[in-house]
C-alpha positions as CSV (number, residue, x, y, z in Angstrom):
1,M,0.0,0.0,0.0
2,N,1.2,3.5,-0.8
3,Q,1.8,6.1,1.9
4,Y,-1.6,7.8,2.0
5,G,-4.0,4.9,1.5
6,T,-6.1,3.6,-1.4
7,A,-8.1,5.3,-4.1
8,A,-10.7,3.8,-6.5
9,Y,-12.4,5.5,-9.5
10,Y,-15.6,5.3,-11.4
11,T,-16.3,7.1,-14.7
12,L,-19.6,8.0,-16.2
13,G,-20.1,9.3,-19.7
14,C,-17.9,10.0,-22.7
15,K,-14.4,9.0,-23.8
16,L,-13.0,12.3,-22.7
17,N,-14.1,11.5,-19.1
18,F,-12.2,8.2,-19.2
19,S,-9.1,9.9,-20.4
20,E,-9.4,12.5,-17.6
21,T,-10.0,9.9,-14.9
22,S,-6.7,8.2,-15.9
23,T,-4.9,11.5,-15.7
24,I,-6.3,12.2,-12.2
25,A,-5.6,8.6,-11.1
26,Q,-2.0,8.9,-12.2
27,S,-1.7,12.2,-10.3
28,L,-3.0,10.6,-7.1
29,T,-0.8,7.6,-7.5
30,D,2.3,9.9,-7.9
31,S,1.2,11.6,-4.7
32,G,1.1,8.3,-2.8
33,Y,-2.3,6.8,-3.1
34,A,-2.5,3.2,-4.3
35,K,-5.0,2.6,-7.0
36,V,-7.4,-0.3,-6.2
37,G,-10.6,-1.8,-7.6
38,F,-13.9,-0.2,-6.9
39,E,-15.2,-3.1,-4.9
40,S,-12.2,-3.3,-2.6
41,G,-13.5,-0.8,0.0
42,A,-11.1,2.1,-0.9
43,D,-10.2,5.0,1.4
44,I,-11.1,7.4,-1.4
45,Y,-13.6,7.2,-4.2
46,V,-13.4,9.6,-7.1
47,I,-16.5,9.6,-9.2
48,N,-16.2,11.4,-12.6
49,T,-19.7,12.3,-13.7
50,C,-21.6,13.1,-16.9
51,S,-24.7,15.2,-17.2
52,V,-25.8,14.7,-20.8
53,T,-29.1,13.0,-19.6
54,E,-31.1,12.9,-16.4
55,S,-30.3,9.2,-16.2
56,A,-26.6,10.0,-15.8
57,N,-27.4,12.2,-12.8
58,K,-29.4,9.3,-11.2
59,K,-26.5,7.0,-12.0
60,C,-24.2,9.2,-10.0
61,R,-26.4,8.8,-6.9
62,N,-26.3,5.0,-7.3
63,I,-22.5,4.9,-7.6
64,V,-22.1,7.0,-4.4
65,R,-24.4,4.5,-2.6
66,K,-22.4,1.5,-3.9
67,A,-19.1,3.1,-2.8
68,L,-20.4,3.6,0.7
69,N,-21.6,0.0,0.8
70,Y,-18.0,-1.1,0.2
71,N,-16.7,1.3,2.8
72,P,-19.1,3.4,4.9
73,E,-16.1,5.6,6.0
74,A,-14.8,6.2,2.5
75,F,-14.1,9.8,1.5
76,I,-16.3,10.5,-1.6
77,V,-15.1,13.0,-4.2
78,V,-17.4,13.9,-7.1
79,I,-16.1,15.6,-10.2
80,G,-17.1,16.1,-13.9
81,C,-19.8,17.8,-15.8
82,Y,-22.6,17.2,-13.3
83,A,-20.3,18.5,-10.5
84,Q,-19.8,21.8,-12.5
85,L,-23.4,22.2,-13.5
86,K,-25.2,21.3,-10.2
87,P,-22.7,21.2,-7.3
88,Q,-25.4,21.7,-4.7
89,E,-27.5,18.9,-6.0
90,I,-24.5,16.6,-5.6
91,A,-23.7,18.0,-2.2
92,D,-27.2,17.0,-1.1
93,I,-26.4,13.3,-1.8
94,K,-25.8,11.6,1.5
95,G,-22.2,10.6,1.9
96,V,-20.5,13.0,-0.6
97,D,-17.6,14.8,1.1
98,L,-16.1,16.9,-1.7
99,V,-17.4,18.4,-5.0
100,L,-14.9,19.7,-7.4
101,G,-15.6,21.8,-10.5
102,A,-14.0,21.9,-13.9
103,N,-11.1,24.1,-12.7
104,E,-10.4,22.2,-9.6
105,K,-10.7,18.5,-10.5
106,F,-7.2,18.0,-11.8
107,N,-5.8,19.2,-8.4
108,V,-7.9,16.8,-6.3
109,G,-4.8,15.7,-4.3
110,D,-4.5,19.3,-2.9
111,Y,-7.9,18.8,-1.1
112,L,-7.2,15.5,0.6
113,N,-5.4,16.6,3.7
114,D,-8.2,15.3,5.9
115,L,-10.0,12.1,4.8
116,H,-12.5,11.9,7.7
117,K,-16.1,12.0,6.7
118,R,-17.4,15.5,6.7
119,P,-20.7,16.6,8.4
120,E,-21.1,19.1,5.5
121,T,-20.1,18.6,1.9
122,Q,-17.4,21.0,0.7
123,I,-17.9,22.5,-2.7
124,L,-15.0,24.0,-4.7
125,S,-16.3,25.2,-8.1
126,N,-15.5,28.4,-9.9
127,E,-17.7,29.9,-12.7
128,I,-17.0,28.0,-15.9
129,K,-16.0,31.2,-17.7
130,E,-12.9,31.2,-15.4
131,T,-11.9,27.8,-16.6
132,K,-9.2,28.4,-19.3
133,E,-6.5,25.9,-18.5
134,F,-6.1,22.8,-20.7
135,V,-4.8,19.6,-19.0
136,P,-3.6,17.0,-21.5
137,G,-3.7,13.3,-20.7
138,F,-4.5,9.8,-21.9
139,S,-6.2,6.7,-20.6
140,T,-4.2,3.8,-19.3
141,T,-6.8,1.2,-18.3
142,D,-6.8,-0.6,-21.6
143,R,-3.6,-2.2,-22.8
144,T,-4.7,-2.3,-26.4
145,R,-6.3,1.1,-26.8
146,S,-5.8,4.5,-25.3
147,L,-7.8,7.7,-25.4
148,L,-5.6,10.7,-26.1
149,K,-7.2,14.0,-24.9
150,I,-6.4,16.7,-27.5
151,Q,-9.0,19.3,-26.8
152,D,-11.6,20.4,-24.2
153,G,-14.6,22.7,-24.1
154,C,-16.8,23.9,-26.9
155,N,-17.3,27.2,-28.7
156,Y,-20.6,26.0,-30.1
157,F,-23.8,26.6,-28.2
158,C,-26.3,24.1,-29.6
159,S,-29.8,24.8,-28.2
160,F,-30.0,21.3,-26.5
161,C,-26.5,21.1,-25.0
162,T,-25.1,22.0,-21.6
163,I,-21.5,21.0,-22.4
164,P,-20.2,24.6,-22.9
165,L,-21.7,25.4,-19.4
166,A,-20.0,22.3,-17.9
167,R,-16.6,22.5,-19.6
168,G,-16.2,26.1,-20.8
169,R,-14.8,27.5,-24.0
170,G,-12.8,25.4,-26.5
171,R,-9.1,25.1,-25.7
172,N,-6.1,22.8,-26.4
173,A,-2.4,22.6,-26.1
174,S,-0.2,23.5,-29.1
175,I,0.6,20.9,-31.7
176,K,4.1,20.6,-30.4
177,D,2.9,19.9,-26.8
178,T,0.3,17.5,-28.1
179,I,2.9,15.5,-30.0
180,T,5.1,15.3,-26.9
181,K,2.2,13.8,-25.0
182,A,1.4,11.4,-27.9
183,K,5.1,10.3,-28.0
184,E,4.9,9.6,-24.3
185,L,1.9,7.4,-24.9
186,A,3.7,5.7,-27.8
187,K,6.3,4.4,-25.3
188,T,3.7,2.1,-23.8
189,D,2.6,-1.0,-25.6
190,V,-0.7,0.5,-26.8
191,K,-1.5,-0.4,-30.4
192,E,-4.4,2.0,-31.0
193,V,-4.8,5.7,-30.0
194,V,-8.2,7.3,-30.2
195,L,-8.2,11.1,-30.4
196,T,-10.8,12.5,-28.0
197,G,-12.2,15.8,-26.8
198,V,-15.4,17.8,-26.7
199,N,-15.1,19.2,-30.2
200,I,-11.9,17.9,-31.6
201,G,-12.3,19.3,-35.1
202,D,-12.1,22.8,-33.5
203,F,-8.6,22.1,-32.4
204,G,-6.5,25.3,-32.7
205,Y,-9.4,27.7,-32.5
206,G,-8.1,31.2,-32.3
207,T,-4.6,30.3,-33.4
208,D,-2.8,29.6,-36.6
209,E,-2.9,25.8,-35.9
210,D,-5.8,23.4,-36.8
211,F,-6.9,19.8,-36.6
212,F,-5.6,19.0,-40.0
213,G,-2.1,20.2,-39.0
214,L,-2.3,18.1,-35.9
215,I,-3.1,14.8,-37.6
216,Q,-0.4,15.3,-40.1
217,E,2.2,15.5,-37.3
218,L,0.6,12.6,-35.4
219,D,0.8,10.4,-38.5
220,K,4.6,10.7,-38.3
221,I,4.8,8.9,-34.9
222,A,6.0,5.5,-36.1
223,D,5.5,3.7,-32.7
224,V,1.7,4.0,-32.9
225,E,0.2,1.4,-35.1
226,R,-3.2,3.1,-35.4
227,F,-4.9,6.4,-34.8
228,R,-8.7,6.6,-34.7
229,I,-10.6,9.9,-34.9
230,S,-13.5,10.0,-32.5
231,S,-16.6,12.2,-33.0
232,I,-16.0,15.2,-35.3
233,E,-18.5,17.8,-36.5
234,P,-19.4,17.5,-40.2
235,N,-18.7,21.2,-40.8
236,L,-15.2,20.7,-39.4
237,L,-14.5,17.4,-41.2
238,S,-13.0,19.0,-44.3
239,N,-12.3,17.2,-47.6
240,E,-8.6,17.6,-47.0
241,I,-8.9,15.6,-43.7
242,I,-10.9,12.9,-45.5
243,E,-8.3,12.7,-48.3
244,F,-5.5,12.6,-45.8
245,V,-7.0,9.7,-43.9
246,S,-7.6,7.8,-47.2
247,K,-3.9,7.9,-47.9
248,S,-2.6,7.5,-44.3
249,Q,-1.0,4.3,-43.1
250,R,-1.9,5.0,-39.4
251,F,-5.3,6.9,-39.5
252,V,-8.0,4.2,-39.9
253,P,-11.1,4.5,-42.2
254,H,-13.6,5.1,-39.4
255,F,-15.5,8.3,-38.9
256,H,-18.1,9.2,-36.3
257,I,-20.0,12.2,-37.5
258,P,-22.8,13.8,-35.4
259,L,-26.0,14.5,-37.5
260,Q,-28.6,15.0,-34.7
261,S,-31.4,15.4,-37.3
262,G,-32.0,14.9,-41.0
263,S,-34.5,17.8,-41.0
264,D,-33.1,21.2,-41.9
265,V,-35.9,22.8,-40.0
266,L,-34.7,21.1,-36.8
267,L,-31.0,21.5,-37.5
268,K,-31.6,25.3,-37.6
269,S,-33.7,25.1,-34.4
270,M,-30.9,23.1,-32.8
271,R,-28.4,25.8,-33.9
272,R,-26.3,23.3,-35.7
273,R,-23.7,24.8,-38.1
274,Y,-24.6,22.8,-41.3
275,A,-27.4,21.7,-43.4
276,S,-28.3,18.1,-44.3
277,S,-26.8,18.6,-47.8
278,L,-23.3,19.2,-46.3
279,Y,-23.7,16.0,-44.3
280,V,-24.5,14.0,-47.4
281,S,-21.5,15.5,-49.2
282,R,-19.1,14.4,-46.4
283,V,-20.5,10.8,-46.4
284,E,-20.2,10.7,-50.2
285,K,-16.6,11.9,-50.1
286,I,-15.7,9.3,-47.6
287,K,-17.3,6.5,-49.5
288,E,-15.8,7.7,-52.8
289,L,-12.2,7.5,-51.4
290,M,-12.8,4.7,-48.8
291,P,-15.7,2.4,-49.9
292,D,-15.2,0.1,-46.9
293,A,-15.0,2.9,-44.3
294,C,-17.2,2.7,-41.2
295,I,-19.3,5.8,-40.6
296,G,-21.2,6.2,-37.2
297,V,-23.9,8.8,-36.6
298,D,-25.2,10.6,-33.6
299,V,-28.9,11.4,-33.8
300,I,-31.3,13.0,-31.4
301,V,-35.0,11.9,-31.3
302,G,-37.9,13.9,-29.9
303,F,-36.4,17.4,-30.0
304,P,-39.1,20.2,-29.6
305,G,-40.8,20.8,-32.9
306,E,-40.2,17.2,-34.2
307,T,-43.5,16.4,-35.8
308,D,-44.2,13.1,-37.4
309,E,-43.2,14.6,-40.7
310,E,-39.9,16.0,-39.5
311,F,-39.0,12.7,-37.8
312,M,-39.7,10.8,-41.0
313,K,-37.3,13.2,-42.8
314,T,-34.6,12.0,-40.4
315,Y,-35.6,8.4,-40.7
316,N,-35.6,8.4,-44.5
317,F,-32.4,10.5,-44.6
318,L,-30.6,7.9,-42.5
319,N,-32.1,5.0,-44.3
320,E,-30.8,6.2,-47.6
321,L,-27.3,7.1,-46.4
322,P,-24.5,4.5,-46.6
323,V,-23.7,4.8,-42.9
324,S,-22.7,1.9,-40.6
325,Y,-24.4,2.4,-37.2
326,L,-26.3,5.0,-35.2
327,H,-26.0,6.3,-31.7
328,V,-29.6,7.3,-30.8
329,F,-30.2,9.8,-28.1
330,T,-33.7,10.5,-26.8
331,Y,-34.0,14.2,-26.2
332,S,-34.3,15.2,-22.5
333,E,-34.9,18.6,-21.1
334,R,-31.8,20.3,-19.7
335,D,-31.7,23.3,-17.4
336,N,-30.2,26.5,-18.9
337,T,-30.7,25.5,-22.5
338,T,-32.7,27.4,-25.0
339,A,-34.5,24.3,-26.2
340,L,-36.2,24.1,-22.8
341,R,-38.3,27.2,-23.8
342,M,-39.3,26.0,-27.2
343,D,-42.8,25.0,-28.3
344,G,-43.7,21.7,-29.8
345,V,-42.8,19.5,-26.9
346,V,-42.8,15.8,-28.0
347,P,-44.6,13.4,-25.6
348,K,-42.2,11.0,-23.9
349,D,-44.0,7.9,-25.2
350,V,-43.6,9.3,-28.8
351,R,-39.9,10.0,-28.1
352,K,-39.5,6.4,-27.0
353,A,-41.3,4.9,-30.0
354,R,-39.2,7.0,-32.4
355,S,-36.0,6.0,-30.6
356,N,-36.9,2.3,-31.0
357,M,-37.5,2.8,-34.7
358,L,-34.0,4.3,-35.2
359,R,-32.3,1.7,-33.0
360,I,-33.9,-1.0,-35.2
361,L,-32.6,0.8,-38.3
362,S,-29.2,1.0,-36.7
363,E,-29.1,-2.8,-36.3
364,K,-30.1,-3.2,-39.9
365,K,-27.4,-0.7,-41.0
366,K,-24.7,-2.4,-38.9
367,R,-25.6,-5.9,-40.2
368,A,-25.5,-4.7,-43.8
369,F,-22.1,-3.1,-43.2
370,Y,-20.8,-6.3,-41.6
371,E,-22.1,-8.4,-44.4
372,A,-20.5,-6.2,-47.0
373,N,-17.1,-6.9,-45.3
374,V,-17.5,-10.7,-45.6
375,S,-14.5,-12.1,-47.7
376,L,-12.5,-8.9,-47.3
377,E,-9.1,-8.8,-45.7
378,D,-7.9,-6.4,-43.0
379,K,-5.7,-6.1,-40.0
380,V,-7.0,-6.8,-36.5
381,V,-5.7,-5.8,-33.1
382,F,-6.8,-8.4,-30.6
383,E,-8.0,-7.5,-27.1
384,G,-7.2,-9.3,-23.8
385,S,-10.6,-10.4,-22.4
386,E,-11.7,-14.0,-22.8
387,D,-15.4,-14.7,-23.6
388,N,-16.5,-18.3,-23.6
389,G,-13.2,-19.4,-25.1
390,F,-13.1,-16.6,-27.7
391,M,-11.2,-13.4,-28.0
392,H,-12.2,-10.3,-29.9
393,G,-10.6,-7.5,-31.9
394,F,-11.4,-4.8,-34.3
395,T,-10.5,-4.3,-37.9
396,T,-9.2,-0.8,-39.1
397,N,-12.8,0.0,-40.2
398,Y,-14.3,-1.1,-36.8
399,V,-15.7,-4.5,-37.6
400,K,-15.7,-6.6,-34.4
401,V,-14.2,-10.1,-35.0
402,K,-13.8,-13.2,-33.0
403,T,-11.4,-16.2,-32.9
404,A,-10.4,-18.9,-30.4
405,F,-8.7,-17.4,-27.4
406,N,-4.9,-17.4,-27.4
407,P,-3.1,-15.5,-24.7
408,L,-0.1,-15.0,-26.9
409,M,-2.3,-13.0,-29.3
410,V,-3.4,-10.4,-26.7
411,N,-2.6,-6.9,-27.9
412,Q,-1.1,-8.3,-31.1
413,S,-2.1,-7.6,-34.7
414,A,-2.6,-9.9,-37.6
415,K,-4.0,-9.8,-41.1
416,V,-7.3,-11.7,-41.4
417,K,-10.0,-12.6,-43.8
418,M,-13.5,-12.1,-42.7
419,T,-15.5,-15.2,-43.4
420,E,-19.1,-15.0,-42.0
421,L,-21.2,-13.1,-39.6
422,D,-21.9,-15.1,-36.4
423,K,-25.3,-15.2,-34.7
424,D,-23.9,-13.0,-31.9
425,G,-23.2,-10.2,-34.4
426,T,-19.5,-10.6,-34.6
427,M,-17.4,-11.6,-37.6
428,K,-15.7,-15.0,-37.9
429,I,-12.2,-14.9,-39.4
430,E,-9.4,-16.8,-41.0
431,F,-5.8,-15.8,-40.6
432,V,-4.1,-14.7,-43.8
433,E,-0.4,-14.2,-43.1
434,E,0.2,-17.3,-41.1
435,K,-1.5,-19.7,-38.8
436,L,-2.6,-18.3,-35.4
437,E,0.2,-19.9,-33.5
438,T,2.8,-18.6,-35.9
439,V,1.5,-15.1,-35.8
440,A,1.5,-15.2,-32.0
441,R,5.1,-16.5,-31.9
442,I,6.4,-13.8,-34.3
443,N,4.5,-11.0,-32.6
444,G,5.3,-12.2,-29.1
């Protein structure tokens, strides 16, 4: 055990939160706190929250209760978007000792001088407009894949979104400093690096640097086998970025592009910065240069003003697009958003029914995409968990494959041929370069 006791962590929400939790955990480890599993009854629990939906807020309450079940005397720290937006609401949760806002969370160790349970929750949270510092970092919990934080905050104020209120204005390190952090990550045995942030395409805002310049430099890091771009706004996904990825040996053909609605009426009401025609052009450009590319889509269902006609515009728009899967979000009212004051509220049962329609469409899209990959060859990086005698991995274009578990293949890559879609939705494979044992021996 380290000098100061044990610390456990729980992360809710997006990839960025996971990256930040790793940064905070490493900081506390360096300060003398031993990292342990959540169920071990740690001395300190750090809960990193999300506040995209009301269910995320309820989840936070449940996690606090679970932590106290493992150790009733544990010191509970809550950070993240929920902590910034509604610190008093968290302070009212029984057992929470410390609430840290966006500006304070990376200095959590400075506030742990006394770990006795507190009769009254301490709140340390400045106004979000005062949050201007960028803290880089990357996740370390997965041996195969790491989330590299390249950006934080958002300069967009979509009418449904509280993220600018929770994380502040867009900010990032310089390309030079980001590359330094990426090279530090490259010294680990991670095979795949996922670029993450709130609005990564806005990298370099207010400077003479931009996202395209960043990925050009990242592409030169030979010790990283793969870079994967996480969610990027369609108006920031330029043709030059798409063309660069199509020629890159490290950036994989996988794009996740938020749409939110296929109705131009709703896109305007949401204060999105593009029309549906631009979205189509981005998808067409990707498929022109990378026919096998995977394209994921975020879509919101039940936004105020979404009539049956406007919803069907979205459904038909997505049905006709050659995209690979959907992330469907049911609209929920959020405090301090302009959408909260809009007319045309959609009943919750209608929202649910429309969400189900789009989730079924997503399954059809995903199956069609997988079936289109049967007989194709690609490189797979294999992950470490064993599932009923099988191990899984992902192709460059994000097809999940399975093969018999072999511990020597964990975090190794091999060229495979995709043979058939299994009943569980994963792809069966054959090894192309050598037999499994040979590949494992060479890579090991």
